[in-house]
C-alpha positions as CSV (number, residue, x, y, z in Angstrom):
1,M,-59.4,-32.9,-32.6
2,A,-62.3,-30.8,-31.4
3,E,-61.1,-30.2,-27.7
4,W,-57.6,-29.3,-29.2
5,G,-59.3,-26.6,-31.7
6,Q,-61.5,-25.5,-28.4
7,R,-58.6,-24.9,-26.5
8,A,-57.1,-22.8,-29.5
9,V,-59.9,-20.7,-29.7
10,D,-60.1,-20.0,-25.8
11,M,-56.3,-19.2,-26.0
12,A,-56.8,-16.6,-28.6
13,R,-59.7,-15.3,-27.1
14,A,-57.6,-14.7,-23.9
15,Q,-55.1,-13.0,-25.5
16,M,-57.4,-11.2,-27.7
17,A,-55.7,-12.5,-30.7
18,L,-58.8,-11.9,-33.2
19,G,-57.0,-13.6,-36.4
20,I,-56.0,-16.5,-34.4
21,E,-59.4,-16.6,-32.7
22,A,-61.3,-16.3,-35.7
23,D,-59.2,-19.0,-37.9
24,S,-59.6,-21.5,-35.0
25,L,-63.5,-20.9,-35.2
26,I,-63.4,-21.5,-38.7
27,T,-61.1,-24.6,-38.5
28,L,-63.0,-25.9,-35.4
29,G,-66.4,-25.5,-37.3
30,S,-65.2,-27.5,-40.1
31,V,-63.7,-30.2,-38.8
32,E,-67.0,-30.6,-36.4
33,A,-69.1,-30.5,-39.9
34,V,-68.0,-34.2,-40.5
35,V,-70.1,-35.4,-37.5
36,G,-73.0,-33.3,-38.6
37,Q,-72.3,-30.1,-36.7
38,G,-70.3,-26.8,-36.8
39,V,-72.1,-24.3,-38.7
40,A,-72.4,-22.3,-35.7
41,R,-69.0,-21.8,-35.0
42,L,-68.2,-21.2,-38.8
43,R,-70.8,-18.6,-38.6
44,E,-69.1,-17.3,-35.6
45,G,-65.5,-17.0,-37.1
46,I,-67.0,-15.7,-40.3
47,D,-68.8,-12.9,-38.2
48,L,-65.5,-11.8,-36.4
49,A,-63.4,-12.3,-39.2
50,S,-65.8,-9.7,-41.3
51,A,-66.1,-7.2,-38.5
52,N,-62.4,-6.7,-38.2
53,D,-61.9,-6.3,-42.2
54,M,-59.9,-10.0,-42.4
55,V,-61.4,-10.6,-45.6
56,E,-59.1,-13.7,-46.8
57,T,-60.1,-15.3,-43.6
58,A,-63.8,-14.6,-43.9
59,V,-63.8,-15.6,-47.4
60,R,-62.3,-19.0,-46.4
61,G,-65.1,-19.4,-43.8
62,F,-67.5,-18.8,-46.4
63,H,-66.2,-21.5,-48.5
64,N,-66.0,-24.2,-45.7
65,L,-69.6,-23.1,-44.6
66,S,-71.1,-24.1,-47.9
67,V,-69.3,-27.5,-47.5
68,S,-70.6,-27.8,-43.8
69,L,-74.0,-26.9,-44.8
70,H,-74.2,-29.6,-47.2
71,A,-72.7,-32.1,-44.5
72,T,-75.0,-30.8,-42.1
73,G,-78.1,-31.6,-44.4
74,S,-78.8,-28.4,-45.9
75,T,-80.3,-27.8,-49.3
76,G,-79.3,-26.6,-52.3
77,S,-80.9,-23.4,-51.7
78,E,-79.7,-22.8,-48.5
79,T,-76.0,-23.6,-49.5
80,H,-76.3,-21.4,-52.6
81,R,-77.3,-18.5,-50.4
82,A,-74.3,-19.0,-48.5
83,Y,-72.4,-18.9,-51.7
84,E,-74.1,-15.5,-52.7
85,E,-73.5,-14.3,-49.6
86,M,-69.6,-14.8,-50.1
87,F,-69.8,-13.6,-53.6
88,A,-71.2,-10.5,-52.5
89,Y,-68.4,-9.9,-49.5
90,A,-65.9,-10.9,-52.1
91,R,-67.3,-8.2,-54.5
92,Q,-67.3,-5.4,-51.8
93,H,-63.7,-5.9,-50.8
94,H,-62.6,-6.4,-54.7
95,F,-61.3,-9.8,-53.7
96,R,-60.9,-12.7,-56.2
97,T,-59.2,-15.9,-56.0
98,E,-58.9,-19.3,-57.7
99,T,-61.1,-20.7,-55.0
100,L,-63.8,-18.0,-55.2
101,I,-63.4,-18.5,-59.4
102,V,-64.1,-22.4,-58.5
103,D,-66.7,-21.9,-56.3
104,E,-68.8,-19.6,-58.7
105,A,-68.3,-22.1,-61.2
106,F,-70.1,-25.1,-59.5
107,Y,-72.6,-22.7,-58.2
108,T,-73.1,-21.6,-62.0
109,L,-73.4,-24.9,-63.5
110,P,-76.9,-26.2,-61.9
111,T,-78.2,-23.0,-63.7
112,G,-77.8,-24.5,-66.7
113,D,-75.9,-21.4,-68.2
114,W,-72.7,-23.4,-69.1
115,D,-71.3,-20.2,-71.6
116,A,-70.8,-18.4,-68.1
117,V,-69.0,-21.5,-66.7
118,L,-66.7,-21.4,-69.4
119,R,-66.0,-17.8,-68.9
120,L,-65.1,-18.5,-65.3
121,A,-62.8,-21.4,-66.3
122,R,-60.9,-19.0,-68.8
123,E,-60.4,-16.7,-66.3
124,A,-58.0,-18.9,-64.0
125,R,-54.5,-19.5,-65.5
126,G,-52.1,-22.6,-64.8
127,E,-52.2,-26.1,-63.2
128,T,-53.3,-25.9,-59.6
129,V,-55.6,-28.0,-57.2
130,W,-58.3,-25.2,-58.0
131,T,-57.9,-25.0,-61.9
132,I,-58.0,-28.7,-62.4
133,Q,-61.4,-28.6,-61.2
134,L,-62.2,-26.3,-63.7
135,H,-60.6,-28.2,-66.4
136,L,-62.7,-30.9,-65.4
137,L,-66.1,-28.6,-65.7
138,E,-65.0,-27.7,-69.0
139,A,-64.5,-31.1,-70.2
140,F,-68.1,-32.0,-68.8
141,I,-69.5,-29.4,-70.9
142,V,-68.0,-30.1,-73.6
143,A,-68.9,-33.9,-73.4
144,G,-72.7,-32.6,-73.3
145,R,-72.4,-30.3,-76.2
146,A,-69.8,-32.3,-78.7
147,G,-69.7,-35.8,-77.0
148,P,-66.5,-38.4,-76.6
149,E,-64.2,-37.3,-79.3
150,R,-63.6,-33.8,-78.3
151,S,-64.2,-33.9,-74.2
152,L,-62.0,-37.0,-73.2
153,P,-58.8,-35.7,-74.5
154,L,-59.4,-32.8,-72.2
155,L,-59.2,-35.3,-69.2
156,A,-55.4,-35.8,-69.6
157,V,-54.3,-32.5,-68.0
158,P,-56.4,-33.6,-64.8
159,L,-55.2,-37.1,-65.0
160,R,-51.8,-36.0,-64.7
161,A,-52.4,-33.5,-62.1
162,L,-54.3,-36.3,-60.0
163,R,-51.1,-38.3,-59.6
164,G,-49.5,-35.7,-56.9
165,A,-52.8,-34.5,-55.3
166,S,-54.0,-35.0,-51.8
167,A,-56.3,-37.6,-50.6
168,S,-59.3,-35.1,-50.4
169,H,-58.9,-33.3,-53.7
170,K,-58.0,-36.8,-55.5
171,I,-61.9,-37.8,-54.1
172,F,-63.4,-34.7,-55.2
173,D,-61.8,-34.6,-58.8
174,L,-62.2,-38.1,-59.6
175,S,-66.2,-37.8,-58.4
176,I,-66.3,-34.9,-61.5
177,L,-63.8,-36.9,-63.7
178,G,-66.5,-40.1,-63.5
179,R,-69.2,-37.8,-64.1
180,V,-67.4,-36.5,-67.4
181,T,-66.7,-40.1,-68.5
182,L,-70.4,-41.2,-67.9
183,L,-71.9,-38.3,-69.5
184,A,-69.6,-39.3,-72.6
185,G,-70.8,-42.6,-72.7
186,D,-67.8,-44.4,-71.3
187,A,-69.4,-46.5,-68.6
188,R,-66.2,-48.6,-68.5
189,A,-63.9,-45.6,-67.6
190,T,-66.2,-44.4,-65.1
191,L,-65.9,-47.5,-63.2
192,E,-62.2,-47.4,-63.4
193,H,-61.9,-44.2,-62.3
194,L,-64.3,-44.4,-59.4
195,D,-63.4,-47.6,-58.3
196,A,-60.0,-46.0,-57.4
197,I,-61.9,-44.1,-54.6
198,A,-64.4,-46.5,-53.9
199,M,-62.9,-47.3,-50.2
200,D,-62.5,-43.5,-49.3
201,I,-65.6,-41.9,-51.2
202,R,-67.3,-41.8,-47.8
203,R,-64.8,-39.5,-46.6
204,G,-66.2,-36.9,-49.2
205,L,-68.5,-34.3,-47.7
206,Y,-69.3,-32.7,-51.0
207,P,-72.6,-33.2,-52.8
208,E,-70.7,-34.0,-56.0
209,T,-69.4,-37.3,-54.1
210,D,-72.6,-38.6,-53.3
211,E,-73.7,-38.3,-56.8
212,A,-70.5,-39.8,-58.1
213,V,-71.7,-43.2,-56.2
214,V,-74.7,-43.1,-58.4
215,C,-72.5,-42.6,-61.6
216,A,-70.7,-45.7,-60.4
217,L,-74.4,-47.5,-60.2
218,A,-75.7,-46.2,-63.5
219,A,-72.1,-47.1,-65.2
220,A,-72.1,-50.7,-63.8
221,I,-75.9,-51.2,-64.9
222,M,-74.9,-49.9,-68.3
223,Q,-72.1,-52.5,-68.4
224,E,-74.3,-55.3,-67.1
225,D,-71.7,-56.0,-64.6
226,S,-73.8,-57.4,-61.6
227,A,-70.5,-57.6,-59.4
228,A,-69.9,-54.3,-60.1
229,R,-73.6,-53.1,-59.2
230,D,-73.7,-54.8,-56.0
231,R,-70.2,-53.8,-54.9
232,W,-71.4,-50.1,-55.2
233,I,-74.6,-50.8,-54.0
234,G,-73.0,-51.8,-50.8
235,I,-70.5,-48.6,-50.7
236,A,-73.9,-46.5,-51.3
237,L,-75.2,-47.9,-47.8
238,A,-72.3,-48.7,-45.9
239,D,-72.1,-44.8,-44.8
240,E,-75.1,-44.3,-42.8
241,A,-73.9,-40.6,-42.1
242,A,-74.6,-40.2,-45.4
243,A,-78.5,-40.1,-44.6
244,R,-77.8,-36.6,-42.9
245,R,-77.0,-34.9,-46.3
246,V,-79.9,-34.5,-48.9
247,A,-77.4,-35.5,-51.6
248,G,-76.5,-38.9,-49.6
249,R,-80.1,-39.7,-49.0
250,A,-80.6,-39.4,-52.9
251,R,-77.5,-41.6,-53.4
252,R,-78.9,-44.3,-50.8
253,A,-82.5,-44.4,-52.2
254,F,-80.9,-44.8,-55.7
255,A,-78.9,-48.0,-54.0
256,Q,-81.9,-49.4,-52.5
257,A,-84.0,-48.9,-55.9
258,E,-81.4,-51.1,-57.3
259,R,-81.3,-53.6,-54.5
260,T,-85.0,-53.9,-54.5
261,A,-85.6,-54.4,-58.4
262,S,-82.9,-57.1,-58.7
263,E,-85.4,-58.9,-55.9
264,G,-88.3,-58.2,-58.2
265,D,-90.1,-55.5,-56.1
266,L,-90.7,-53.0,-59.0
267,D,-93.1,-51.1,-57.2
268,L,-90.9,-50.1,-54.2
269,A,-88.0,-49.8,-56.7
270,I,-89.6,-47.0,-58.7
271,S,-90.8,-45.4,-55.7
272,L,-87.2,-44.9,-54.2
273,L,-85.9,-43.6,-57.5
274,G,-88.6,-41.1,-57.4
275,E,-87.3,-40.2,-54.2
276,S,-83.8,-40.3,-55.1
277,A,-84.4,-37.9,-58.3
278,E,-86.2,-35.3,-55.8
279,S,-83.3,-35.3,-53.4
280,F,-81.0,-34.8,-56.2
281,G,-83.0,-31.9,-57.5
282,Q,-83.0,-30.3,-54.0
283,S,-79.3,-30.7,-54.2
284,F,-78.9,-28.7,-57.2
285,L,-77.2,-31.9,-59.1
286,P,-78.8,-32.0,-62.5
287,F,-77.1,-34.9,-63.8
288,G,-77.9,-36.9,-60.8
289,E,-81.4,-36.2,-60.9
290,T,-81.0,-37.3,-64.6
291,L,-79.8,-40.5,-63.7
292,A,-82.3,-41.5,-61.2
293,R,-85.2,-40.4,-63.5
294,R,-83.6,-42.5,-66.7
295,R,-83.5,-45.1,-64.4
296,R,-86.9,-44.8,-63.3
297,I,-88.2,-44.8,-66.5
298,E,-86.7,-48.2,-67.7
299,L,-88.5,-49.6,-64.5
300,L,-91.6,-48.0,-65.4
301,L,-91.5,-49.2,-68.6
302,R,-90.2,-52.8,-67.4
303,R,-93.4,-53.0,-65.1
304,N,-95.7,-51.5,-67.9
305,G,-98.7,-51.5,-65.6
306,A,-102.0,-48.8,-66.2
307,G,-100.4,-45.2,-66.8
308,D,-96.7,-46.4,-66.5
309,R,-95.9,-45.2,-69.9
310,D,-97.6,-41.9,-69.4
311,A,-95.6,-41.6,-66.3
312,A,-92.2,-42.4,-68.1
313,Q,-93.1,-39.7,-70.7
314,A,-93.8,-37.3,-67.8
315,E,-90.2,-38.4,-66.4
316,L,-88.7,-37.7,-69.9
317,A,-90.0,-34.0,-70.1
318,A,-88.8,-33.4,-66.5
319,I,-85.4,-34.3,-67.5
320,L,-85.0,-32.3,-70.8
321,P,-85.4,-28.6,-70.0
322,Y,-81.8,-28.3,-68.3
323,W,-79.9,-30.0,-71.0
324,G,-81.8,-27.5,-73.5
325,K,-80.8,-24.7,-71.7
326,A,-77.5,-25.7,-71.3
327,K,-77.4,-26.3,-75.1
328,A,-75.9,-30.0,-74.6
329,T,-76.7,-30.7,-78.3
330,W,-74.8,-34.0,-78.1
331,Y,-76.3,-35.3,-74.8
332,L,-79.8,-34.4,-76.0
333,A,-79.2,-36.2,-79.2
334,Q,-78.5,-39.3,-77.0
335,L,-81.4,-38.9,-75.0
336,E,-83.8,-38.6,-78.0
337,R,-82.6,-42.0,-79.5
338,W,-82.6,-43.7,-76.2
339,A,-86.3,-42.5,-75.8
340,A,-87.0,-43.6,-79.2
341,D,-85.7,-46.8,-78.9
342,R,-88.4,-47.0,-75.9
343,G,-91.1,-45.9,-78.0
344,L,-91.2,-42.6,-76.2
345,T,-91.6,-39.1,-77.8
346,P,-88.1,-37.9,-77.9
347,M,-88.8,-34.2,-77.6
348,P,-91.6,-32.5,-76.6
349,P,-92.6,-29.4,-78.7
350,V,-91.9,-26.8,-76.0
351,I,-88.5,-28.4,-75.6
352,T,-88.0,-28.6,-79.4
353,S,-88.9,-24.9,-79.7
354,E,-86.7,-23.7,-77.1
355,R,-83.5,-25.5,-78.6
356,K,-84.5,-24.3,-82.1
357,M,-84.2,-20.8,-80.5
358,G,-80.9,-21.7,-78.8
359,V,-81.9,-21.7,-75.4
């Protein structure tokens, strides 16, 4: 594929067909991202398109660049800088599409400004492969703020649309859908949805697909389903290419922690979960980070060594600010009950005061 792509670039260059050359560079760079390369070609295609006012081509290049940066090991900060460059370029050229709206929504979600995400979701209309992703983000927000009764019915439209979706969109969308159902407390549905893409999930290059593997593991733990847990540990660790990605390393560390904990080595498992949480944080995936920290709390309390309860309390304090800023009142209430059941102080005073102010 790469050889044919390079041939297309060379032919377009020889004919001075700038549009075809830029498109070919962007396509070739996107393909090469699968094997950990391609960023330089994407940049070359974007620069060529930008210099010749090929706005739509340049924006496509920026979109693919954000995916490729993650696939080749960049942090969330580096990927977000590429998004910001794309948004600025699009604004300069008064260019606005559904793809841009979706990218901006996913860029905004980790900041905790869920109200801004909802405004973006309402900007798009209809049922397309892109607007379905906005429906899923809206359902995630409603789950965090109002719980399963109001959020789970919102999944009917995306589930219907997914029947005719392409394989790549199905992998990504079901990854997000599994995140919604787990946030809403439906671990069984999470496993059902993610089991449907279990054999294909390694094809997903987005950070959300790495997070989805941890959602499946967390759901299996909640269900006390050891067979599902072991199956998803195997899936998480089978994809060695995931180690190139920051979120991929987060998912591998979480799976290794579960395997290690089941073998009785809590010390190593707790350390691995710390690595998982840190990598999810670097990937700007707050739900994945929360899942890793919650599991680390459970294992710290199970080990119950000197300082472990204080360490568990510190992990809880690290979880809460994002959900407070997002005004995820239903999920915060679940966290409070979960923490109290384990003898932890549910809400440190600083978080409580922020919530009262509506931050």
